[in-house]
C-alpha positions in Angstrom: -13.7 139.5 185.1 -11.1 141.9 184.8 -10.2 143.6 187.9 -7.6 146.3 189.6 -6.8 146.8 192.9 -5.0 149.8 194.2 -3.0 149.8 197.6 -0.1 151.3 199.3 -1.9 154.9 200.1 -1.9 156.6 203.3 -1.0 159.6 205.3 2.8 160.7 204.6 4.5 163.7 205.6 6.3 166.2 203.1 9.5 164.9 201.7 8.4 161.4 202.6 7.7 158.5 200.1 5.1 155.9 199.5 4.7 152.7 196.9 1.6 152.1 195.5 0.7 149.0 193.7 -1.9 148.0 191.4 -2.7 144.2 191.7 -4.6 142.8 188.6 -6.5 139.7 187.8 -9.0 138.7 185.3 -6.5 139.3 182.2 -3.2 139.1 181.0 -1.3 141.8 181.8 1.4 141.2 179.2 -1.1 142.6 176.8 -1.8 146.0 178.3 -0.4 149.2 179.0 -1.1 150.5 182.8 -1.8 154.1 183.8 -1.7 155.8 187.3 -3.9 158.9 187.5 -5.3 160.8 190.6 -7.8 163.1 191.5 -7.7 166.0 194.2 -11.0 167.2 195.7 -12.6 169.8 193.1 -10.2 168.9 190.3 -10.4 166.7 187.6 -8.7 163.6 187.4 -4.9 163.9 185.7 -2.4 161.6 184.4 0.5 160.7 186.6 2.4 158.2 184.8 2.0 155.2 182.3 4.1 152.0 181.3 3.3 150.2 178.0 2.9 146.9 177.7 6.6 145.8 177.1 7.8 148.5 179.8 9.5 149.8 176.8 7.9 153.4 177.1 7.3 155.4 180.5 5.7 159.0 180.7 5.1 161.3 183.7 3.5 164.0 184.1 5.8 167.3 184.5 4.5 167.9 188.2 6.1 164.2 189.2 9.1 163.8 187.0 12.0 163.3 188.6 10.0 162.1 191.7 7.6 159.2 190.9 9.0 155.9 189.3 6.3 153.4 187.5 7.3 150.0 187.2 5.8 147.0 186.3 6.3 143.0 187.3 4.0 140.8 184.7 4.8 137.8 186.7 3.4 139.2 189.7 0.6 140.9 187.5 1.4 144.3 189.4 2.2 147.7 188.6 3.9 150.3 191.0 4.2 153.6 191.5 7.0 154.5 193.7 6.7 158.4 195.0 9.3 160.3 196.6 9.7 163.5 197.9 6.2 164.0 198.4 4.3 167.4 198.5 1.2 168.5 199.8 0.0 169.1 196.4 0.2 165.3 195.7 -2.5 164.7 197.8 -5.5 162.9 196.0 -7.4 160.0 195.1 -4.8 157.5 193.3 -6.4 155.3 190.5 -4.5 152.9 188.0 -5.8 151.7 184.9 -5.6 149.6 182.3 -5.5 150.3 178.4 -5.4 147.2 175.7 -5.2 144.5 174.9 -2.2 145.4 172.3 -0.7 142.5 170.3 2.0 145.0 169.6 3.7 147.6 172.1 3.0 151.1 171.7 3.4 154.3 173.4 0.8 155.0 176.5 -0.9 157.6 177.1 -1.7 160.0 180.2 -5.1 160.9 178.7 -7.8 159.0 180.5 -10.0 158.3 177.3 -8.4 155.4 176.2 -8.5 153.5 179.5 -11.1 151.1 179.7 -10.6 149.7 183.1 -10.3 151.2 186.4 -9.8 150.4 189.8 -11.3 151.8 192.9 -8.4 154.1 194.0 -6.5 154.5 197.0 -6.0 157.8 199.1 -2.9 159.5 199.4 -2.7 162.5 202.1 0.5 164.5 202.1 0.4 166.4 205.3 2.6 167.5 208.5 
């Protein structure tokens, strides 16, 4: 059974950092692109960052560019989202999702539609 489990969320002060982890199981992560999404109260779920299956391409939403870094360790079946210089507007539930499988590497997307598998989310709260 394909599973994604997020961890690493919590309460942090503005300007602080968190590293989210997306632990996967039940499938070969090598063949999947992974996206991070977030949903704040009363808002739609939005794409934050994604990484292609070969890690050859990464994308970031303009709102997090230069502050967040996505990476993957296929040997550990885990994808990470390093979040620095956090702002109150980063407060949301963060989800990871998987798109694939892909035989060949392709560009990943920040659109929700292509992602068929989702984790349950981890809360990130940025507040003083």
